[in-house]
C-alpha positions in Angstrom: -34.6 18.8 0.6 -31.9 18.5 -2.0 -31.3 14.9 -2.7 -27.9 14.2 -4.3 -27.2 11.0 -6.1 -24.1 9.2 -4.9 -21.5 8.5 -7.5 -19.9 5.2 -7.7 -16.1 5.3 -7.4 -14.6 3.5 -10.4 -10.9 4.1 -9.9 -9.5 4.3 -6.5 -5.9 4.8 -7.8 -6.8 8.4 -8.7 -6.8 9.3 -5.0 -3.8 7.3 -3.9 -0.4 9.1 -3.9 1.9 6.7 -2.1 1.8 3.4 -0.2 4.5 2.6 2.3 4.7 -1.1 3.3 6.5 -2.0 6.5 7.1 -5.7 7.4 8.1 -6.8 10.8 7.9 -10.4 12.0 4.5 -11.7 10.8 2.7 -8.3 10.7 2.6 -6.0 7.7 1.7 -2.3 8.1 0.3 -0.4 5.1 0.5 3.4 5.2 -1.6 4.8 2.5 -1.1 8.5 1.6 -4.1 10.1 -0.1 -4.5 13.8 -1.0 -5.6 14.9 2.5 -5.1 12.0 4.9 -2.7 9.2 5.8 -4.5 5.9 6.4 -2.8 3.0 8.3 -3.8 -0.6 8.0 -2.2 -3.5 10.0 -2.5 -7.0 8.5 -1.2 -9.9 10.6 -1.9 -12.6 8.0 1.0 -12.9 5.5 -1.2 -14.4 2.8 -3.7 -11.4 3.0 -0.7 -9.0 2.9 0.6 -10.7 -0.2 -2.8 -10.3 -1.9 -3.0 -6.6 -1.0 0.5 -6.0 -2.3 -0.5 -7.6 -5.6 -3.6 -5.4 -5.8 -1.8 -2.1 -5.6 -2.0 -0.2 -9.0 1.2 0.3 -11.0 0.8 4.1 -11.1 1.0 4.5 -7.3 4.4 5.0 -5.7 5.2 1.9 -3.6 7.9 1.9 -1.0 8.7 -1.3 0.8 10.6 -1.2 4.1 11.7 -4.4 5.9 13.1 -5.1 9.3 15.8 -2.8 10.6 18.0 -5.7 11.7 21.7 -5.2 10.9 21.4 -1.5 9.9 23.9 1.0 11.3 22.8 3.4 14.0 22.3 6.9 12.6 22.6 8.6 16.1 26.2 7.3 16.5 27.2 8.6 13.1 25.7 12.1 13.6 27.3 12.5 17.1 30.8 11.6 16.1 30.8 12.4 12.4 32.2 8.9 11.7 30.5 5.7 10.8 29.9 3.4 13.8 32.0 0.3 14.1 30.3 -2.6 15.7 31.8 -6.0 16.4 
């Protein structure tokens, strides 16, 4: 049998391409884009989410998306060609 020695991964940031962070209520969802796959992690503890955000390397693209409250509706704008007016 051919025994291969496992290599220890020193820098994870080599494989990370982009991290999308979505925050809604108390839950934070991390979508981690690597070369081949998209991994999703859901963290419900705000303190743990803050620690994870701080541990993201600087060379990785980080996109933060918040709640969609108060944003205009794109469907109305596309259908009419005008911006929606809400009261």
